[in-house]
C-alpha positions as CSV (number, residue, x, y, z in Angstrom):
1,M,47.9,194.6,-36.9
2,M,45.1,192.2,-37.4
3,P,43.2,192.9,-34.1
4,I,43.3,196.4,-34.6
5,L,41.8,195.9,-38.2
6,D,39.3,193.5,-36.7
7,R,38.2,196.4,-34.1
8,I,37.9,198.8,-36.7
9,A,35.9,196.6,-39.0
10,L,33.6,195.7,-35.9
11,I,33.0,199.4,-35.1
12,V,32.3,200.4,-38.5
13,A,30.0,197.7,-38.9
14,A,28.1,198.3,-35.8
15,I,27.8,202.1,-37.0
16,G,26.4,200.7,-40.0
17,G,23.9,198.5,-38.4
18,L,22.7,201.5,-36.2
19,N,22.2,203.4,-39.5
20,W,20.1,200.9,-40.7
21,G,18.3,200.7,-37.4
22,S,17.3,204.2,-37.7
23,I,16.0,203.8,-41.2
24,G,14.0,201.1,-40.3
25,L,12.6,202.6,-37.2
26,F,12.4,206.5,-38.2
27,G,12.9,206.5,-41.9
28,F,16.0,208.4,-41.0
29,D,19.5,207.9,-43.1
30,A,22.1,209.6,-41.0
31,V,24.7,208.8,-43.8
32,A,22.7,210.6,-46.3
33,W,21.9,213.2,-43.9
34,L,25.4,214.0,-43.1
35,F,26.9,213.7,-46.7
36,G,24.3,215.1,-48.8
37,G,22.0,212.3,-49.7
38,Q,22.0,208.7,-50.8
39,G,23.4,209.5,-54.4
40,A,26.3,211.6,-53.1
41,I,29.8,210.4,-53.7
42,L,30.7,210.8,-49.9
43,S,27.7,208.7,-48.9
44,R,28.2,206.1,-51.4
45,I,31.7,205.9,-50.2
46,V,30.6,205.3,-46.8
47,Y,28.1,203.0,-47.7
48,V,30.9,200.9,-49.4
49,V,33.3,200.9,-46.4
50,V,30.4,199.8,-44.1
51,A,30.1,197.1,-46.7
52,L,33.4,196.1,-46.8
53,A,33.8,196.0,-43.0
54,A,30.8,193.8,-42.8
55,L,32.4,191.3,-45.2
56,W,35.4,191.5,-42.9
57,C,33.5,190.7,-39.9
58,I,32.2,187.6,-41.6
59,S,35.7,186.2,-41.6
60,L,35.8,186.9,-37.6
61,V,33.2,184.1,-37.3
62,F,35.4,181.5,-38.9
63,R,38.6,182.6,-37.2
64,V,36.8,182.4,-33.9
65,R,35.2,179.0,-34.5
66,D,38.8,177.9,-35.8
67,T,40.4,178.7,-32.4
68,F,38.0,176.8,-30.4
69,E,38.2,173.8,-32.5
70,Q,41.9,173.5,-32.1
71,P,42.9,170.7,-29.5
72,E,44.7,172.0,-26.3
73,E,48.3,171.6,-26.1
74,M,50.1,170.5,-22.9
């Protein structure tokens, strides 16, 4: 189940990153536009989900490094 959760977290974090890119480049917040403004409860839930996905993705960095540092068994 973990690889599925890893992929979902990466997809959600990437979508959040694209949203931040659209805010930076064009001043357009797609989440706020879709869910009724930045203060709307649905928008806030989406922002929290994206933040949690980003935190999960941080753990991927350390897990990948740990797999490369393990010695090979023969």
